[in-house]
C-alpha positions as CSV (number, residue, x, y, z in Angstrom):
1,M,-0.2,123.3,76.4
2,P,-1.6,125.7,79.1
3,C,-5.1,127.0,78.9
4,D,-6.1,130.7,78.7
5,P,-8.5,131.5,81.5
6,E,-10.7,134.0,79.4
7,E,-11.6,131.0,76.8
8,L,-13.4,129.0,80.2
9,K,-15.5,131.8,80.3
10,H,-18.0,130.9,77.2
11,V,-17.9,127.4,79.1
12,P,-21.4,127.3,80.6
13,L,-20.3,124.9,83.5
14,F,-17.7,127.1,84.3
15,E,-19.7,130.7,83.9
16,L,-19.9,131.6,87.5
17,L,-16.4,130.9,88.3
18,D,-14.3,133.9,89.2
19,Q,-11.2,134.9,87.9
20,E,-9.1,133.6,90.3
21,E,-11.1,130.4,90.1
22,L,-10.5,130.3,86.3
23,A,-7.0,130.7,86.7
24,V,-6.7,127.8,89.0
25,L,-8.5,125.5,86.4
26,A,-6.7,127.0,83.2
27,A,-3.6,125.9,85.0
28,Q,-4.5,122.3,85.5
29,V,-6.1,121.6,82.1
30,E,-4.8,121.2,78.7
31,I,-5.6,122.6,74.9
32,R,-5.8,119.5,72.6
33,R,-6.1,120.1,69.0
34,F,-7.1,117.3,66.4
35,A,-7.2,116.8,63.0
36,A,-10.3,116.4,61.0
37,R,-11.7,112.8,61.2
38,Q,-9.3,112.1,63.7
39,R,-11.2,110.0,66.9
40,I,-11.1,111.6,70.3
41,F,-12.0,108.6,72.4
42,R,-14.3,105.2,71.4
43,I,-16.5,103.0,73.1
44,G,-14.5,100.9,76.0
45,E,-11.7,103.2,76.6
46,A,-10.7,104.2,80.1
47,G,-13.1,107.1,80.7
48,N,-10.3,108.8,82.9
49,R,-10.6,112.4,80.8
50,A,-13.5,114.7,79.8
51,Y,-13.5,117.2,77.1
52,I,-14.6,120.6,76.1
53,L,-15.6,122.3,72.7
54,M,-13.8,125.3,71.8
55,S,-13.8,125.4,68.3
56,G,-14.7,123.0,65.1
57,K,-17.2,120.2,65.2
58,V,-17.4,117.0,67.6
59,R,-19.6,113.8,66.7
60,V,-20.6,111.9,69.7
61,T,-22.3,108.6,69.0
62,T,-23.2,105.1,70.3
63,V,-24.1,101.7,69.1
64,D,-27.5,100.2,69.7
65,E,-28.7,96.9,69.8
66,D,-28.5,96.4,66.0
67,Q,-25.1,97.0,66.2
68,Q,-26.4,100.7,64.0
69,E,-24.7,103.7,64.7
70,V,-27.2,106.3,66.8
71,L,-26.0,110.1,67.0
72,I,-26.1,111.2,70.6
73,E,-25.1,114.6,70.3
74,E,-22.9,117.9,68.6
75,P,-21.7,119.6,71.0
76,A,-22.0,123.2,70.5
77,H,-19.1,126.0,71.5
78,G,-18.3,125.5,75.2
79,G,-20.1,122.1,75.6
80,F,-18.5,119.1,77.2
81,F,-18.7,115.4,76.3
82,G,-17.2,112.3,78.1
83,F,-18.0,114.1,81.5
84,A,-20.2,111.3,82.9
85,S,-17.2,108.4,82.3
86,M,-14.6,110.9,83.6
87,L,-16.4,111.5,87.0
88,D,-17.3,107.6,87.2
89,E,-14.2,106.7,86.5
90,T,-16.1,104.0,83.7
91,P,-15.1,103.4,80.4
92,H,-16.5,105.7,77.7
93,Q,-19.9,104.3,76.8
94,S,-20.0,106.4,73.4
95,N,-17.8,107.4,70.7
96,A,-16.3,110.8,69.9
97,M,-14.7,111.8,66.9
98,A,-13.8,115.4,65.5
99,M,-15.3,115.9,62.0
100,E,-12.9,118.8,60.9
101,E,-10.1,120.6,62.7
102,T,-11.0,120.7,66.3
103,V,-9.6,122.4,69.7
104,C,-10.8,121.0,73.1
105,V,-10.2,121.7,76.7
106,E,-9.1,118.6,78.4
107,L,-9.5,117.9,82.2
108,D,-9.5,115.1,84.5
109,R,-10.6,114.3,88.3
110,H,-7.5,115.5,89.5
111,D,-8.1,118.7,87.9
112,I,-11.4,118.9,89.4
113,A,-10.1,117.8,92.7
114,E,-7.5,120.7,92.8
115,L,-9.8,123.1,92.1
116,L,-12.1,122.4,94.8
117,K,-9.0,121.7,97.2
118,R,-8.0,125.0,96.6
119,K,-11.1,126.9,95.9
120,P,-14.2,124.8,97.9
121,M,-16.9,127.5,96.7
122,A,-16.0,126.8,93.3
123,G,-17.8,123.7,93.5
124,L,-21.0,125.5,94.5
125,D,-20.9,127.5,91.0
126,M,-20.5,124.4,89.2
127,L,-23.4,122.9,91.0
128,T,-25.7,126.0,90.1
129,M,-24.8,125.5,86.9
130,L,-25.7,122.0,86.6
131,G,-29.1,122.8,88.5
132,R,-29.6,125.2,85.7
133,Q,-29.0,122.7,82.9
134,F,-31.4,120.3,84.9
135,H,-34.3,122.9,85.1
136,A,-33.6,123.5,81.0
137,S,-34.1,119.5,80.3
138,Q,-37.2,120.0,82.6
139,R,-38.8,122.5,80.6
140,L,-37.4,121.2,77.1
141,I,-39.4,118.1,78.4
142,Q,-42.7,119.8,79.4
143,L,-42.7,122.0,76.3
144,R,-42.2,118.6,73.9
145,A,-44.8,116.8,76.2
146,S,-47.2,119.6,75.9
147,R,-47.0,119.2,72.2
148,N,-50.9,118.0,70.7
149,P,-50.4,115.5,67.7
150,N,-53.9,116.8,67.1
151,Q,-52.7,120.1,66.7
152,V,-49.4,119.1,64.7
153,I,-51.6,117.0,62.2
154,E,-54.2,120.0,61.8
155,D,-51.3,122.6,60.9
156,E,-50.7,120.1,58.1
157,T,-54.0,119.5,57.0
158,T,-55.8,120.1,53.5
159,F,-59.6,121.0,52.5
160,G,-59.7,117.5,51.0
161,D,-58.7,116.2,54.3
162,H,-61.2,117.9,56.0
163,I,-64.1,116.7,53.6
164,A,-62.8,113.2,54.3
165,D,-63.0,113.4,57.8
166,A,-66.3,114.9,57.3
167,V,-67.6,111.8,55.3
168,A,-66.1,109.7,57.4
169,H,-67.2,111.0,60.8
170,F,-71.2,111.1,59.1
171,G,-70.9,107.9,57.7
172,G,-70.3,106.0,61.0
173,S,-73.0,107.6,62.7
174,W,-76.6,106.7,63.3
175,N,-77.9,109.8,61.7
176,F,-76.5,108.7,58.8
177,I,-78.4,105.2,59.0
178,I,-81.3,106.5,59.9
179,S,-81.4,108.6,56.8
180,F,-80.4,105.9,54.6
181,L,-82.9,103.9,55.7
182,V,-85.5,106.7,54.9
183,V,-84.4,107.3,51.4
184,L,-84.3,103.6,51.0
185,V,-87.9,102.9,52.1
186,V,-89.3,106.0,50.4
187,Y,-87.6,105.1,47.0
188,T,-88.5,101.5,47.0
189,C,-92.1,102.5,48.0
190,V,-92.7,105.0,45.9
191,N,-91.4,102.7,42.4
192,I,-93.7,100.1,43.9
193,F,-96.7,101.8,44.4
194,A,-96.6,105.0,42.3
195,K,-98.7,103.6,39.3
196,G,-97.8,105.0,35.9
197,H,-95.0,107.1,37.3
198,I,-92.6,104.3,38.2
199,W,-89.0,105.1,36.8
200,D,-87.2,102.2,38.8
201,P,-89.6,99.2,38.6
202,Y,-88.4,96.3,40.4
203,P,-85.3,94.9,40.6
204,F,-84.6,98.7,41.1
205,I,-81.6,98.3,38.8
206,L,-81.1,102.3,38.9
207,L,-80.8,102.2,42.9
208,N,-78.2,99.3,42.8
209,L,-76.4,101.5,40.3
210,F,-76.5,104.1,42.6
211,L,-75.7,102.4,46.3
212,S,-72.5,100.7,44.0
213,M,-71.5,104.1,43.4
214,L,-71.8,105.3,46.8
215,A,-69.9,102.8,48.3
216,A,-66.9,103.1,45.6
217,I,-66.7,106.5,46.7
218,Q,-67.5,106.5,50.2
219,A,-64.5,103.2,50.9
220,P,-61.4,105.2,49.4
221,V,-63.0,108.6,51.8
222,I,-63.4,106.7,55.3
223,M,-60.0,104.7,54.3
224,M,-58.4,108.4,53.6
225,S,-60.0,109.6,57.1
226,Q,-58.4,106.1,58.8
227,N,-54.9,107.0,57.6
228,R,-54.7,110.6,59.0
229,Q,-56.0,108.8,62.2
230,D,-53.3,106.3,61.8
231,T,-50.9,108.9,61.5
232,K,-52.0,111.0,64.6
233,D,-51.2,107.5,66.7
234,R,-48.2,106.9,65.6
235,L,-47.1,110.9,66.1
236,R,-48.3,110.4,69.6
237,S,-46.3,107.1,70.4
238,E,-43.1,108.8,68.8
239,L,-43.5,112.2,71.2
240,D,-44.1,109.9,74.1
241,F,-41.3,107.7,73.0
242,D,-38.9,111.0,72.4
243,V,-39.9,112.6,75.9
244,N,-39.3,109.3,78.3
245,R,-36.3,108.7,76.1
246,R,-34.7,112.0,76.8
247,A,-36.0,112.6,80.1
248,E,-34.2,109.2,81.2
249,A,-31.0,110.4,79.5
250,E,-30.9,114.2,81.0
251,I,-32.3,113.1,84.4
252,Q,-29.4,109.9,84.5
253,A,-26.7,111.9,83.5
254,L,-27.3,115.2,85.3
255,S,-28.2,113.1,88.7
256,A,-24.7,111.1,88.3
257,K,-22.3,114.3,87.8
258,L,-24.6,116.2,90.7
259,N,-24.2,113.2,93.3
260,L,-20.2,112.9,92.3
261,I,-19.6,116.8,92.8
262,V,-21.5,116.7,96.0
263,D,-19.1,113.7,97.1
264,K,-16.1,115.4,95.9
265,I,-17.4,119.0,97.9
266,G,-17.6,116.3,100.8
267,D,-13.9,115.0,100.8
268,V,-12.7,118.6,100.2
269,E,-14.6,120.0,103.0
270,D,-13.1,116.9,105.5
271,M,-9.4,117.9,104.3
272,L,-10.2,121.6,105.3
273,R,-11.7,121.0,108.4
274,P,-9.3,121.1,111.2
275,Q,-8.7,118.5,113.3
276,A,-9.3,118.4,117.1
277,P,-6.1,118.1,118.9
278,L,-5.6,114.8,120.5
279,P,-5.8,114.8,124.3
280,P,-2.8,114.2,126.5
281,G,-0.7,111.2,127.6
């Protein structure tokens, strides 16, 4: 089924193409319809076709080392998937399934090659859009990398959490140790030497009771603060891992696409370059 050139205007990759370029591309690609729960492609299948989502919903997943399904993306309208495998001419590394009735534009390397052959400048337009996506990915990574785990935790901190942090901070300082020793020395000296005014004689049973109560209250409060610190450390490691994973995936995918399109433009330029006449004889 042929494709309407107007539909391709909504695809970010083809956003800069003019009407003639869109018409050439629309004449090459095809419209494919998929029913709900119909598989579009699976891991290991020949990646000779890519798809652009026009309507519906598609779920792109892969399988990790533990044989668990992992969601890669759910493309929005105009989003493409299977593009890297199509350009690389390698088997698909992911599964794509239509979650509801879905309409996609199907294209292959021949469609891109025909467009570049007839409209070489279209390659520069597509490179421009890929470059914009690359910069958008960089900005996303920078924003995610700038997230401060301390600030994320602080936004969710309650009044009790602040008290627990203050108690843990003071209880682990020299100020607490010195002041506590001073109180103990003064207390014991008063109860030893203050004749007629002793309220807690040796072996200071009342003091032991107070110390036991203090330890019983202080220990869980300090543990609360330690748990919050563990949460901060875990959040920091999760943010670092998420940023690194996204950076690696985005940079590898975009670099592969840019290199392949540059190579294809070079091939088209070689085809269009006038051949030098052969010398006589």
